C-alpha positions in Angstrom: 31.1 1.7 6.8 30.3 4.3 4.2 31.6 7.6 5.4 31.0 11.1 4.2 34.0 13.4 4.9 33.2 17.1 4.7 36.2 19.6 5.1 37.2 22.7 3.2 40.8 22.0 3.9 42.2 19.7 1.1 45.1 18.7 3.4 42.9 17.6 6.2 40.5 15.9 3.8 43.2 13.8 2.2 44.7 12.8 5.5 41.3 11.7 6.9 40.4 9.9 3.7 43.7 8.0 3.7 43.3 6.9 7.4 39.7 5.7 6.7 40.7 3.8 3.6 43.5 2.1 5.5 40.9 1.1 8.1 38.8 -0.5 5.3 36.0 2.0 5.1 34.3 3.4 2.0 34.8 7.1 1.7 33.1 9.9 -0.1 34.8 13.3 0.4 33.7 16.9 -0.5 35.0 20.4 0.3 31.9 22.2 1.6 28.5 22.2 3.2 26.4 22.6 0.1 28.2 19.8 -1.6 27.6 17.6 1.4 23.9 18.3 1.4 23.7 17.4 -2.3 25.7 14.2 -1.7 24.1 12.9 1.5 21.5 10.2 1.6 20.5 7.6 4.2 22.9 5.2 2.6 25.8 6.7 4.6 26.7 5.3 8.0 28.7 8.2 9.3 29.4 11.9 8.6 32.8 13.5 9.6 31.9 17.2 9.4 34.2 20.2 9.7 32.7 22.9 11.8 34.4 26.0 10.3 33.6 26.3 6.6 33.1 29.6 4.8 30.3 28.6 2.5 28.0 26.8 5.0 29.1 26.1 8.6 29.1 22.5 9.8 26.5 23.2 12.5 24.0 24.5 9.8 24.8 21.4 7.6 23.9 19.1 10.5 20.7 21.0 11.3 19.5 20.6 7.6 20.4 16.9 7.5 18.4 16.3 10.8 15.5 18.2 9.4 15.6 16.3 6.1 15.9 12.9 7.7 14.1 13.1 11.1 13.4 9.4 11.3 16.9 8.1 10.3 19.7 9.2 12.6 23.1 8.9 10.9 25.8 9.8 13.4 27.7 13.1 12.8 31.1 13.7 14.3 32.3 17.3 14.1 35.9 18.1 13.2 37.3 21.1 14.9 40.3 22.6 16.7 37.8 24.3 19.0 36.6 21.8 21.5 35.8 23.9 24.6 32.5 23.1 26.4 30.5 25.8 24.7 31.5 24.6 21.3 30.7 21.0 22.2 27.3 22.0 23.5 26.6 24.0 20.3 27.5 21.0 18.2 25.3 18.6 20.1 22.4 21.1 20.0 22.8 21.3 16.2 22.4 17.5 15.9 26.0 16.2 16.3 26.9 13.2 18.2 30.6 13.6 19.0 33.7 15.7 18.4 37.1 14.8 16.9 39.8 17.3 17.6 42.1 18.7 14.9 44.7 17.9 13.9 43.4 14.4 13.4 45.1 11.7 15.5 45.1 8.3 13.8 44.7 6.4 17.1 41.8 8.5 18.2 40.1 8.3 14.8 40.5 4.5 14.9 38.8 4.3 18.3 36.0 6.5 17.2 35.5 4.4 14.1 35.2 1.2 16.1 32.5 2.8 18.2 30.7 4.1 15.2 30.9 0.8 13.5 29.0 -0.8 16.4 26.4 1.9 16.1 26.1 1.4 12.3 25.6 -2.3 12.8 22.8 -1.7 15.3 21.3 1.0 13.0 21.2 -1.5 10.1 19.6 -4.1 12.3 16.9 -1.6 13.5 16.2 -0.6 9.9 15.9 -4.3 8.9 13.5 -5.0 11.8 11.5 -1.8 11.0 11.2 -2.9 7.4 10.0 -6.4 8.4 7.5 -4.9 10.8 6.2 -2.6 8.1 5.8 -5.5 5.8 4.1 -7.6 8.5 1.7 -4.7 9.2 0.8 -4.4 5.5 0.1 -8.1 5.4 -2.1 -7.9 8.6 -3.9 -5.0 7.1 -4.7 -6.9 3.9 -5.7 -9.9 5.9 -8.1 -7.8 8.0 -9.7 -6.5 4.8 -9.8 -9.8 2.9 -12.1 -12.8 3.0 -9.9 -15.7 4.1 -11.3 -18.3 1.7 -11.6 -16.4 -1.6 -9.1 -13.5 -1.3 -11.9 -11.0 -2.2 -12.7 -8.0 0.1 -14.7 -8.8 3.1 -17.7 -6.9 4.6 -15.5 -4.7 6.7 -13.5 -3.4 3.7 -16.7 -3.1 1.7 -18.3 -0.8 4.3 -15.2 1.5 4.3 -14.4 1.7 0.6 -18.0 1.8 -0.7 -18.6 5.0 1.3 -15.8 6.6 -0.5 -17.1 5.4 -3.9 -20.6 6.7 -3.2 -19.3 10.1 -2.1 -17.0 10.4 -5.1 -19.9 9.5 -7.6 -22.2 12.0 -5.8 -19.7 14.8 -6.1 -19.0 14.0 -9.8 -22.6 13.2 -10.5 -21.6 9.9 -12.2 -23.4 6.5 -11.9 -22.5 3.8 -9.5 -23.6 0.2 -10.2 -24.1 -2.7 -7.8 -24.1 -6.4 -8.7 -25.4 -8.8 -6.2 -24.6 -12.3 -7.2 -25.5 -15.7 -5.7 -24.3 -19.3 -6.6 -27.4 -21.3 -7.7 -28.5 -24.2 -5.6 -25.4 -24.0 -3.5 -26.8 -25.8 -0.5 -27.5 -28.7 -2.7 -23.9 -28.5 -4.0 -22.5 -28.6 -0.5 -24.8 -31.4 0.6 -23.9 -33.6 -2.4 -20.2 -32.8 -2.9 -19.2 -31.9 0.7 -18.0 -28.6 2.2 -14.4 -28.9 0.9 -15.6 -29.1 -2.6 -18.0 -26.3 -1.8 -15.1 -24.1 -0.7 -13.3 -24.9 -4.0 -16.5 -23.9 -5.8 -16.6 -20.5 -4.1 -12.9 -20.0 -5.0 -13.7 -20.6 -8.6 -16.5 -18.0 -8.5 -14.1 -15.5 -6.9 -11.5 -16.2 -9.5 -14.1 -15.6 -12.2 -14.9 -12.2 -10.6 -11.3 -11.3 -10.4 -10.7 -12.2 -14.1 -13.7 -10.5 -15.5 -13.2 -7.3 -13.5 -9.4 -7.0 -13.6 -9.4 -4.2 -16.2 -11.7 -1.7 -14.4 -11.9 0.0 -11.1 -14.2 -2.0 -8.8 -14.7 -3.5 -5.4 -15.6 -7.2 -5.3 -16.4 -8.8 -2.0 -17.7 -12.0 -0.5 -20.9 -10.7 1.0 -21.7 -13.9 2.9 -21.9 -17.6 2.3 -22.4 -18.0 -1.4 -23.3 -14.4 -2.0 -20.9 -11.9 -3.8 -21.2 -8.2 -4.2 -19.5 -6.0 -6.8 -19.4 -2.2 -6.5 -18.6 -0.4 -9.7 -18.1 3.4 -9.4 -18.4 5.6 -12.5 -19.9 2.6 -14.3 -23.0 3.0 -16.5 -25.9 0.6 -16.7 -25.0 -0.8 -20.1 -21.4 -1.5 -19.1 -22.2 -3.0 -15.7 -24.9 -5.2 -17.3 -22.3 -6.5 -19.8 -19.8 -7.1 -17.0 -22.5 -9.0 -15.0 -23.3 -11.1 -18.1 -19.6 -11.8 -18.7 -19.2 -13.1 -15.2 -22.3 -15.3 -15.4 -21.2 -16.7 -18.8 -17.6 -17.2 -17.8 -18.6 -19.3 -14.8 -21.0 -21.3 -16.8 -18.3 -22.1 -19.4 -16.1 -23.6 -16.7 -18.6 -26.5 -16.6 -18.1 -27.3 -12.9 -20.3 -30.4 -12.3 -23.4 -29.8 -10.2 -25.8 -32.7 -10.3 -28.2 -31.0 -8.0 -28.8 -28.1 -10.4 -31.2 -28.1 -13.4 -28.3 -27.0 -15.5 -26.0 -29.8 -14.5 -23.2 -27.4 -13.7 -22.5 -24.5 -11.3 -24.2 -21.3 -12.4 -24.7 -17.8 -11.0 -27.7 -15.5 -10.7 -27.3 -11.8 -10.2 -29.3 -8.6 -9.7 -28.1 -5.3 -11.0 -28.8 -1.7 -9.9 -27.4 1.5 -11.2 -28.0 5.1 -9.9 -26.4 8.5 -9.6 -26.1 8.7 -5.8 -26.5 11.8 -3.6 -24.4 12.6 -0.6 -27.1 11.0 1.5 -27.3 7.7 -0.4 -26.2 4.6 1.6 -24.8 1.4 0.5 -27.7 -0.4 2.1 -30.1 1.3 -0.2 -28.1 0.3 -3.3 -27.8 -3.3 -2.1 -31.5 -3.6 -1.3 -32.4 -2.7 -4.9 -29.8 -5.1 -6.4 -30.9 -7.8 -4.0 -34.6 -7.5 -5.1 -33.4 -7.9 -8.7 -31.5 -11.0 -7.7 -34.6 -12.5 -6.1 -36.4 -12.0 -9.5 -33.5 -13.8 -11.3 -33.8 -16.7 -8.9 -37.6 -16.8 -9.3 -37.3 -16.8 -13.1 -35.2 -19.9 -13.3 -31.7 -18.9 -12.2 -28.5 -18.6 -14.3 -29.5 -15.2 -15.4 -29.0 -11.4 -14.8 -31.9 -9.3 -13.8 -31.9 -5.5 -13.8 -33.7 -3.7 -11.0 -37.0 -2.1 -11.9 -36.1 0.7 -9.5 -33.4 2.2 -11.7 -34.1 5.9 -12.2 -35.5 7.0 -15.5 -32.5 9.2 -16.4 -30.3 6.1 -16.2 -32.6 4.1 -18.4 -32.8 7.0 -20.9 -29.0 7.1 -21.4 -29.1 3.4 -22.3 -32.0 3.9 -24.8 -30.3 6.8 -26.5 
C-alpha cells in the first residue's frame, strides 16, 4: 500500500516509517497538517495521522480531506496517546476510521495494516468497477444518440442539440444553415444491388459527410432511410452552399456504380436553407424550407444543390455584397 504518515514528532515518524517499510509498504512522511494537505491525493491507500500537532490538528486535516474528496474514502487512522471514548468519538466524527495508540506497537501496527490492506484491495476493485461502469454508460449514451448503421447522429440527438444551436444563433443573431440531402434513385439501387449493398452505400454517404464537415462545428444526422440532415450553426449562406456542393461533388467522385441512375453512379441531391433564427424558431420550420428546396433539386434532374427561395432578403444581401 501507499501510506501517508503525518506526525510532528520526528522520532515517531522515523519509527513508523521503518516499521512500514519492513512490512513492504510505500511510505511518504511529513511533519505537519498543512504539508499533509499539499501532499495528499487519491493515489494514497491509507493515512496515519497524528492528532496533536501545533500547526493544524489531525482532526482538522481529516475534515479537509473528507471535504476535498467526498466520493473517494481513503482510510484514516489517528495516532494518539489519548484514546478515551470521547477522543475516539471526536476522531470518528472528524472522518477518521480507527485509532492507533502511541507509542506505536509493531504487532498492533502489523495487524492494522493487514486489515487496511484488505480494505485497500476492495477500494481499488470498486474504483475499477466504477470506471468500467462509467465507460459503459458513456458508450450507451453515444449509442442512444447514434444511428446504428452510419454512426451519424440520429433523430433523437438531432432534436436535442438543434434546439441548443437555434437558441445560440438567436441570442447571437447569427445565421443557421440547414442542408437536407437525399440519395438519388436509392430505391432503384436497393432493388438492383440488394439491401446489403444499399447499407454500404449509405455508409459511404455518411463517410462523405463526416470528411467534408470535419473542420467545422456541425450536426450531421441520418434523418430517415436515405435522407440526411446537416445543421450548421453560425454558418453563412455562401459557406453552407459551398459545403453542400463539396459533399455532392465528393460523393460523385467516388464513382459508386448505380446502373439505375441516369448518371451511372451514386449521386446526391440537396436543399439548402439559411436564416437568422428568433427564439421562437423551430427546427421543423427550418427543415420544411430546406426540404422544399430538395424537392426542386429532384425535379430539376437530381445530382445538384438547390437554395431555398424562402431565404430572407438580409441573408441574400450579405452574399451579394
